[in-house]
N, C-alpha and C positions, 0 to 999 in steps of 0.2 A: 379082849374082843375089840376089833376095829370100830372106831367111831367115825361119823360122817362130817362132823363140824371141824373147822380149821384147828382149833386149839383145845377142843374138849378133852382129848385124851390126857394131856398133861394136867388139866384141872381135876379130872377124875382120879389121877394118881394121888393128888393131894388129898382128895376127899375120902378115898377108900383104902389106900395102901398105907399101913402103919404097923409099928412093932408092939404097940400096947403099953408103952412105958410113960403114962401120963404124969406130968409134973406141974409144979407151980411156976408158970412162965410169965407172970405179970410183968417182970422186968424185961423179959424178952420182947413182949408186945410193945412196951414203951420204946425200946430201942428200934424196933421195926417201924413204929410210927415216926420216929425221928428221921429214919432213912427215907420213908415215903414222902414226908414233908420237905426234906432237903432237896430231893431230886425229882419230885413231882411224878412218882411212880406208884403203882399198885402191886403189892407183894402177896403172893398166895403160898400157903405152907400148912403143915400139920404141927400142932403143939407137941405131939408125941415124939417128934423128931429132934426135939431140942434138949440138950443137957444144960439146964439152967446154971450149973456151976461154971460153965465155960463161956458164958455170955460176957462180952466185953463192950466197952463204950465205942460206938462207931465214930470214925473220924470223917465227918462230913465236909472237911476242908479239902479232902482229896477228890479227884475225879470219880465219877460214879462207879466205874468198873473197879477201880482200885479200892474204893471204900467198901464195896460189897465183898470183894475177894478177901480183904483183910478181916472183915467182920465174920464171914462164914467159914473161913478156913479152920479155925479151932473147933468148929462145930461139926466138921466132916460133912458139910453141905455144899451142893453145887447149885447153879442157877441157870435158867434159860430166860432170854429176853425176847420180846416181840414188839415191834413197832414202838420202841423206846419207852412205852408207858407200862407194859405188862411184864412182871417178873415172877417166874415160878421157881420155887425152891425144891430141890430133890436131895435126898440122902445119897452120899456116895455109894453106900452099900446097896441101896435100891437100884441105882443106875447099873451097877455091876451085875446084880441078880437078874435084872431084866435083859441085860446084854447077853448073858450066858444061858438063859432059860430056853426050854424047847420051843416056846412060843416067842418068836423073834420080836424083840422090843422095837427095833427100827421099823419093822413092817407095820406096827401099830401107830407110829408117829405120823399123823396126817399133816402134810404140808399144804398150805393154802395154794390154790390154783394160781399159776403165773410166777411162782417162786422157784428160783434156781437152786438145786441141791448141790452143795459142795461137800465132798467126802462120801464115805461109804455109810449108808444108813445102818448097816449091821454093827458098826463101831460106835454108834451114838450112845452116849452115857458112859463110855469107858475113858474119856478124857475131858478135862475142863477147858483146855485151849487147843486150838488147831492152827496149822500153818497153811495159808492159802498163797498161791503164786499164779502167775500168768503173764501174758503179753498184751500190751495196748498198741493197736496199729491204726494207721490211716485207712479208713474204709475205701477210699478211692484208689490209693496207690499201693497199699499194703506195707508202706514204710513204718518202721517203729516210731512211736511218739516218745520223745525224750522229755523227762520232767513232768509227765502227766501225774496228777495227784489222785491217789486212790484212798478212800476213807470210808469207815463205817459211820453212818449218820447217827448222831446222838452219843458218840463215844469219842475218846481221845486217840483212837487207833487210826493212823494214817501212814502212808508212805508215798514215795515217788518212783517213777520208772527210771531205769538206768539208760545208758546210751543204746542198748539193744531193745528198749521198750519193755523190759521185763521188770516185774515187781514181786515182792515177797514180804509178808509180815505175819506175825502171830496174833491171833484174836481169840476171845472167848467164844465157845460154841453157842449157837443160838440163832434166832431169826433177826435179820437186819435189813436195812437198805444200804447197798453198796453204791457210793457216788464216785464217778470218775470224771474228772475235769482237766482241761488244759487250755491254754490261750489259743484262740482262733478255731476252736472246735465246739460242737454242740455237746453239752454235758449228758452223761448217761447215768440213769438211776436204776439199779437192779435190785429187786427184793431177793434176798438169798437166805437159804437155810444152811448154816455152817454146822455140819455134824461131825466133821473130822478133817484130816489133812486132805487137800485137794487143789484143783486148778480151775481158774476161770480167766479166759482170755476174751477180749472183745475188740471191736473196731468202732472208731469215732468218725463222724462226718464233719467236714470243715464247715465254717459259717459263711459259705459263699453268699447266702442270701440273708445273713444276719448282720447285726451291727458289729462292725469290725473295730478293733481297738489298737492303739499304738502303745507299745510297751518296751522298756529296756530290759525286761526280764521274761524268760519263759518258764522259770521255776514257779511253783505255787506262790501266790502273793504273800501268804502268811510266813513263808520262809524268810522274808525280810526280817521277821522278828525271831523265829525259832532256829534258823540255821546257825551253827556255831561259828562258821567262818564269816569274816567281814572283808570289805574291800573287794567284792565280787560283783560283776555285772554281766548278765547274759543278754545279748542283743537279739531282738527279733528282726530278722532280715526284711520282712515285709514292711516294717516301720521305716527302715533305712530307705527303701525304694520310694516311699511317700514324701521324704524330706526334700526340700530344695537342694539342687546340686549344681556343680559347675558344668556347664554345657550339657546338662541332662543326663550325665552318667552317674548312677548311684555308686557311692564310694564307701566301701566297707571299712577301710582303715581310717579315713578322715572322720567318719561318724563317731569314732571313739573320742575325738577331742571335745565332744559335747558332754562327756561324762565328767563327774567330779574327779579332780586329781589328775586329769589328763590334759596335756596342752601340746602345741607345736610352736616352732620358732617363727612361722609365717607361711604365707601362701607359696605354693610351689615347693613346699618341703615334704619329702616322702616319709620322714620319720615322725615319731611322737614321743613325748616325754611324760613319764609317770612318776608322780610324787618326787619331783626333783632329780630324777635320774636321767642319764644320758640316753640318746636314741639307740646306742648299741647295747644297752642294758635290758632290752625287751626281747624275750624269746617269743617268736611268732612260729606257731606250728600249724601246718596244713595236713590234716589226717596223719599227724604224728611226725611229719617231716619238717625240719626247720627251714625258714625262709630268710635268706640273708639280705636281699634287697626287695622291698615290698611294693614298688611303684613302677608305673609307666611314665613316659614322657618327662623324665627328670623330676618326677614328684608330683605332677598335676593330677594323675589318676592312679587308683589303686591297682595293684597286681591281681587282686582277687575279683573274679567274675561273680557278682552278687547272685546271678541265676543259679550258680552251682553250690551256693552255701546253704546248708541246713540250719546250723546255729553256730554262734561263736560266743566264747566266754572270756572275759578279761579278768585276770586275777591281779589286783593292785596290792592286796595283802591277803593273809590267810592262804598262801600258796600251798597246795597239797604236796606231800613228800615225793610223789611220783614225778614232779617237775623240778628241773634244775638247770644250771648252766648260765643263767642271767640273774642279776640281783634286784631288778626293779619290778618287772611284771612278766606275766605269761599270757599270751593271746592264743587260745586254743580254738582253731577253726575246724569245724566238722563239715565235710562236704556232703552234698545231697545224695541220697540213695534213690536210684531210679524206680519208677513205677513198675510194680510187678504184675499189674493186671491189664494195663492197656497203654498204647502209645499216645503221647501228646507232646506238645512243644510250643515254642513261640519264636518270633523274630522281632527285632527292634531296630529302629532307625533314629539316630540323633545327629546333631550338627557335625560331629567328627567321627562318631562311633557307630558301627553296624554290628549286630550280634545275632546269634541264633542259638537255640537250646532245644534239645530233644531228649526224651526219656521213655523207656518202655521195657517190657519183659523180653528177655532172651529165652527163658523157659518160664511159662506162666506160673506165678506164685512161688517160684524158686530162685530165679536169677534175673537180674535187671541191669540195664545200662543207662547211664546219664552222661550227656556230652554237651559241652558248651564251647563256642568259638566267638572271638571278638576281633574285629579289624578296625583300625582307627588311623586317620590321617588328618593333620592340621595344616597341610600344605596350602589348601585353597584359602584358608584364613590368613596365613602369613603373607601370601602374595597380594593381599588387599590392604596391607598396612602401609603407613607412610615411610617407614624406615627402609632404606635400600638394603641394609644388611639383613633385616628380617625377611624381605621379599626374596632374597637369595638363600634363605634357610629352609629347612624342612624337618618335620617330626612325624613319625608314624610308628605303630606297633601292631603286633598280632599275637594272640595267645589261644591255646587249645587246652581244654581241661576235661577230664572224664573219670568216671568211676564204674566199676563192675562189682556187683554184690551177688553172692550166690550162697544158698543154703545147701551145703553138700549133704548133710543129714539134718534131722530135727535138732541136733545138738551142736552142729558144726557150721560155722559161717566163715566165708572167705571174702575179703575185699581187696580189690586192686584200684589204685588211685594214681593218676598221672597228670602232670602239668608241664607245658612247654610254652615258652614265650620268646619273642625277639623284638628289640627296640632299636631304632635308628634315628639319630638326631644330627643334623648338619647345620653348622653355623656359618653363614655366608660361604666364602671360599677357603676358610682357614682350617677347619677340622671336621671330621666325621666321627661321631661317638656311637658305639653300638654295644649292646649287652644282652645276655640271654640267661634265662632261668630254666633249668630242667629238674623237676622235683617228682619223685616217685615214692610210693609206699605200698606194701602188701601186708595184710594182717589176717590172722586166723584166730577165731574165737570158739572156744569149746565150753559147753555147759555141763558141769558135773552134777550129780545128785546133791541134795542138801544145800542148794543155793551157792555153789562154788563155781567160779568162772575163771577160765584161763584165756589170756589174750597174748599172742606173740605178734610183734610188729617189726618189720624191717623197713628202713627208710634210706633214701639217697637224695641228696640235694647238691646241685652243681650251679654255681654262679660264675659267669665269665664276662669280662668286658674288654673292649678294644678301643683305642683312640688312634685314628689316622690323621696325622697332622700334615696339611698340604701347604703350609706357609713356606714361601720361597727360602731356600737354603737351610730349612729346618725340617725337611720332609722325613717322617718316620712313622712307624707303627709300634704302639706300646700295648702289651697284653698282660692281663692279670686275672686272678680268679680265686675262688675258694671251693673246696670239694669236701663233702661230708657223707659218711655212711654209718649207720648204726643198726643194732638189733636190740630189742627190748621185750621183756616178758613180765606180765602182771598176773598175779593170782589174787582173786577177790572173793571174800566170803561175805554174803549179803543176806542174812536171814530176815531182814526187815526190823520193824519196831525201833528204828533209829540206830541200829547197830550195824557197823560195817568194818571189816578188817581187810587190809590190802598189803601185799608184799611184792617186791619186784626187783629186777636187775636190768642194767643197761651197759652196753659197751659201744663206744663210738670212736671213729677215726677221722681226724682232720688232716687235710693237705692244703696248704695255702701257697699259691703261686703269687709271690709278691711283686713280680713285674719283670718283663723282658722287653727291651727296646731294640728295634732294628731299623736302620736308615733305609729309605725306599728309593733314593736316587744317588747317583755317584757324586753329585754336587752338594749333597746334604752335609752340613757341618756337625750333625749329631753322630756321636760314636756309639757303636753297638755296646749294650750293657745288659747284664742279667743278674738279678738278685737271687740269693739262695731261697729255695722253698723252705717253709716251716711245716713241721709235722708233729702231731700229738695224738695220744690215745687217752680218752676219758672213760672212766668206769664208775659205776654207781650201784649201790644196793640200798634199798629203802623199805620202809614199812610205816603203816599208819593205822590208827583206830579212830572210829567215830562212834560214840554211844550216848545214850540218854539215861543216866542213872536215876533221874527223877523227872516228873512232868515239867518242872520249871528249869531244868538244867540240861544243856547239851554240851558235850565235850568233844574236842578233836585234838589228837596228838600224833606226832610222827617224827621220824628222823631220816636223814639221808646221809650216807657216807660216800664221799667221792674221792677218787684219785685221778691225777693227771700226770702223764709221762710226756715230757718233751723229748722228741726222738730225732736222731740224725737221718740223713747227712746234714751237717751244719758246721760252719766255722764260728767259734765264739771268741770275741776279743776281750782281752783283759786290759784294765786301765790303772794308771797310777792313782792310788786312793787319796793322795794328797792334792790332786788336781781335779778340776771340774772335768766331767766326761766329755771329751771331744776327740777329734782325729789326732791332735798333737799329744794326747795323753795315753795313746795306745802303747803298751809295753810288751804285749805278747798275744798269741792267739792259739787256740786249740781246735783241731779238726776232728769231727766225730763221723764215723762211718754210718752207712745206712742201717737202721735198726738199733743203733746204740741209744741207750737211755741217758740223756744229758742231765735232766733234772726231774724230780718227782715231788709233787705237792699233793697233800691229802688233808681231809678233815671232816668232822661231823657238821651236819646242817639240821639242827633241831627245829621243829615247828610245833606250835600249840595254840589253841584258841578255845574260848568258852562263851556260851550264850546263857545269860541268866534272865529268865522271864520274871519280871517284877509285877506284871499285870497281864490281863488277857491279850492285849495288843501292844505290849511294851516289853522291851528287853534292853539289857546292857551287855555289850560284848567286849572281850579283851583278847588280844592276840600277840604273838611274837613269831618271827621266823628269821632264820639265818640262811643265806644263800651265797654260793661261791661262783665266780666267773673266771674261766681260764682263757678266753679269747676276747680281744678288744679291737675296736676300729682305731686306726691311726689317722687323725684328721685335725686340721687347725681351723675348721669351719664349724659354725653353730648348727648347720643343717647337714643331714646325711646326703651324700651324693652317690651316683652309681659307680664312682671311680675311687672310693675310699678303700684303703688296704686294711685287711685284718692282720693281727699278729697274735701269737700265743704267749702264755706265761712262760718264763724261762729264767735264765741266769740273771738277767738284769731287770726283769719285771715279775714281781710276785703276783699271785692271783688276787683279784678284787674280791673283797669280802663285805657283804652288806648285812647289817642287823637292823631289823625294823620292829618297832613296838607300836601297838595301836589300841585304842579304846573308843567305843562308840555307843550312842544311844539311838535306839530304833523304836519308832512308834507308828502304828497304822490307825487309820480312822475309817469310819463309815464302812464297817465290815471288810476291811482290808482294801477298799477301793482307792483310798488315799494313803500313800506310804511316805514317811519322812525319816530322815536319818541325819545324825551329826557324827562324823568320825574325826578323831584326832590321831596324828601319827608323828613319830620321830624316828629318823633313820640315820645311822652312822655307816660310813663307807671307808674301809681301810684300803690303802694302795690304789687310790684313784689316780688315773693317769692324765696329765696335762702336758701341753706342748710348751717349749721354751719360747721366749720372745724372739721374733724373727726366725722361727724354725723353718728349715728347708726339708720338706718331707718327700719330695719327688725322687723316686728311685734311690732312696738312701739305704745303703746296705746295712751299715751299723746304725739303725734307726734309734738306738738307745741314746745316742749323743744329742738327739733333738727333743727328748721327752723326759719328764720328771714324774715322780710318784709322791703322793701325799695323802692328806685326810680330807674327807668330805662329810658334810652333814646336811640334812634337810628336815624340815618340820612343817606342819600345817594343819588346817582344819577344813573339812569338806562338808558342805550342807546340800541336802537333796530333798526336794518335794516333788512327788510324782503322782499323777492322776491317770488311772488305767481304764476308767469306765465312763460312759456317757458320750455325748456328742463332741465335747471338747476334751481332748486328752493331750498328755505330754509331760514335761518336767521342767523344773527350774533348778539349776545347780550353781553354787558359788564356792570357790576354793580360794583360801588364803594359804600361800605356800612360799617357803624360802628354800633356796638351794645354794650352799656356800662351800668354798674350797679353801684349804690351807696347804700351801707348798712351802715348806720351811726346812730346806736341807742345811747341811753343816756349812757349806761354802756359799758365798754370795751369789755365785752363778747357779746355785741349786735352789734358789728362792724365787718366788713370784710375788710381786708387790711387797718386797722386803720381808717376806714371811708372814705378812698379815692376812687375815681372812678376807676373802673377796667373793663377790657374786659369781656363780657359774654362768656360762654363756646362755643357758636356758632358764635362768631364774626369772620368774614372772609372778610377783606377789599376789596379784588380784586377777581372777578369772570368773566371769559371769556368763552363763549360757541359759537361754530360754528357748525351748523347743515345744511346738504345739501343732496340733492338727484339729481342724474343726470339720465335722461331717455335715455338709450343707444339705445333702440328700443321700439316697442310697448309692448314687453313682458319683456325685460330685464331692470333692474335698478341697479345702484350703489349708495349706500348711505354711509355716514360717519358722525361722530361727534367727535369733540375735545372739551375737557373741561379742564380748569385750574382754580385753586383757591388757595388763601393764606391758609397756614396751620392753623388749629384752635388753640386757646390758651390752654396752660397747665402750670403746675407748676413743676419746676425742683429743685433738691437738689443743694444748693449753698455753703454748709459748712457741717462740721461734729463736733460732740462732743462725749465724752466718758462717759457712764453712767453704773456704776457697772461693769466696764471692757469691756463693749460692745460699739463698735463704732456705733453711731447713726447719720443718715443724717438729716441735717436741710434744710427744703424746703423753697423756695422763697415764697413771697406773692402770692395770688391766681392769676393764669393766667398771669404771667409776661413773659412767654416764649411761643413759638409756635412749633408745630410739623412741619416737612418739608412740603413744598408746595405740592399740589396735582395736577397731570395732567394725562390725559389718552386719547388715540385715539382708536376708534372703527370703523370697516368697515363692510359692508355687500353687497353681491350680491343677487339679487332675480329675479326669473322668475315667472311671474304671468299670469294665464289665458291660453287661447288657440286662435289659428287663426280661429277656426270654430265659426261662428256667432250663430249657433243653437245647440251648443254642450249641451249635457245633464250633462256633468261632466267637471269641471275645476280643474287643479292641480296647485300647486305653491311650489317652493323650495326656501329656504333662506339659504345662506351660510354666516355665520357671524364670525368675529374674534373680541373678546372683549379684550381690553388692548393689542393692537397690539405689542408694543415694550416692554411689560413685566415690566412696571413700578411697583416697590415695594412701592406703596403708603402707608404711615403710617396711620393706623387707630388710633393707640395710641403709646405712648412711656412709657415704664415702667422700673423700676430699681430694680436690684438684690442686696440685702444687703450682704456686706462682712466685715470682721474684719480687713482688711488691706487696704492700699491705692490702688486705690481710694476707698472711703467709699461705693460707689454704682457703679454698672455697668449699663449703659443704654442699652435697647433693643428696637428695633422698631418692632411693630406688624403690619405686612402687611397681610390683609385678603385675597386679590386676587393679588398675586405678580407675576403671570405668564400669558401669553396669554391663552385665553379660546376660542377654536374654537367650533363651533356647526353647525349642519345641522338640519333644520326643514322642515317637509313635511306636506302639507295641501291638503285635497281633498274636493272639494265643489260640492254638488249635486244641480243642477239648476232646 
């Protein structure tokens, strides 16, 4: 008969429903008392339900749910919990009898007012555990919230949402509080009655009028301890916008250099180096499409418009099996999904950059558009410099970026993503440099029953550059580029509770236009030349598992098998094996037709990691991964430039293979608000490519005569202290790292530094970063960052000799010296938003000062030749040697 009190029915079950088999259960009561004392709960039951012969000793060292389950299972008992403290035991037979009786058991279970029911009440009592699933969305835009934490309060049951905002996990049936949290949003606490399998989706409101925090992670803070993978950072884009920046433009790529294990060779460098790796060993993905050159204006600004970025994750270690093709790191950039409920946007003005962004529904609640555009010109600044050459120079760029997202059905989602950019830089009257990126992707995601997801993604990435030389008698145009297309399919099984399985396949095609030169005037002394294109097909199949066999142990394992076919048309030269490889050593050549397979390389790439929880907020992690790289940049500079040429693995160059080992200690303090970590790594690289001394790489057809392959290794320690809550937030990171090379061929001409180990161009042993933001009031913030690093290696003249009456400098062996150490302080004040809660428009101002004390950091050191003592005079090139103030204004339409 129905009762009117919230929990009376279950208590009456305990008091009046029994089978009449009374026993001596004194031992049982003792054990129940131990459980009540250990977990601070009250347990209700009938003695008649207990078979005293099956009573075991409860293991109170386990989490509560596991301890109760293990203790009650031999007794054929179930339990219901309510508000953490109240536990009611029920015989399995009783639950089944009530579920199948003519008087519906579920209808007699009275749920407290305001409690959400998950599952079918008619099925209550027929199962001990239930699977709940749903989606967590942004309440304003309808966008999925990635990495939102969903947990049952008072238990160890929790999970996080995937990239579609979906979650799923298995929990014991009962009454709970379901807590949903994520960074930048107001948490939601829902009382729920879980009676069977079911769904619960909800929307969270952002903390527009709450205390905002700066963080380098969007994942749940405790994942710092519990996640099996190490060497992973997820960047909050809002935090990047609040940091001081060069000329007021938030830079997504350069912000990475403040993270442990990440560095750059200097200002104006577009690339970044991770754990001792070269700049071409980082895979940058934008919605699944690779980016081959990630900067504007020769490296001063990022290719990525921060307004269009939803989140980005950098994998320095623990790289999932679904990623491959580079050996140092993966930067996965996910673009913003447009608002599906209403239109909004913003415009911004800076010293050289103007930008606009808009998003809104194409079909309300089903399809959306997000679109961003930036236009920049530094001409007006260059014309005010003292240098005549700079006054006659110019630099400008424009880019467009957009996404379209649509739910075709409740289970099918389609995304279109596109990016177009153009750069133009002219130096005095000598040359005009231009380059373009065109990057597109399309994806389809389908949700199957039982938490199975299929995602199919197609991508295209084209990078082209052109140099127009206007120097008298050398007029020409030189063009080059790289073009890539792929298709990829991933199948994921994600039932929750820390278990996930994924399998996938990929097929990609490379076409590298290595260079074509055409004279532009009749008087030009330059002859027309064209290098052969390089082509290749890369294929991969991969799989991975992540699971939690115990509350203190999380495991992740996977593997990737890749193949690479070098394809024709191409002419391959053969060389005399007794001689050093150069033009004079050519003995034959072989021409391959279009589509011919010239060489095939393949191999496994195993990955694995584990997190061992040694205390509530402490863990130790270990990991290993192997990765293969089939394309490399050919360059004799330390920094990546827009005009570097890519080359494929082939007859003369084996694939680069990297093996990385890592171990780390992770500890959180003050309820996960303060996170610390120490990570140690060691990496070996086979077939690392280096250029010969005095190498000539410009339009060299048989480029193998200018390059050598050898062995590389790097090792280091990374320290991080991060504070994510309070008025003062930020992090401090310190990295000690070495990156070393050994090129020791059989012949003397095939050695560098006589075959001895030497420092790589980007070896910087010490790097310190301090990043902080202080909230002065609800609207005002002060932010600052300081960075210090050891100067990068270089070669200096150490002696002189006279040749034909000319004094010639003799340089040291490669990279035996270093440029001066680098350090810089930047600060910024910003005022964001408005005090009006229902404002239609918000404004923000940012006042920043880059290089506060005007440090003349050396980008490089070069030497001028003279015929008298000293033989050469050193000069330090400082790209940005003065303070750079800027003011940025943004107007947001709500």
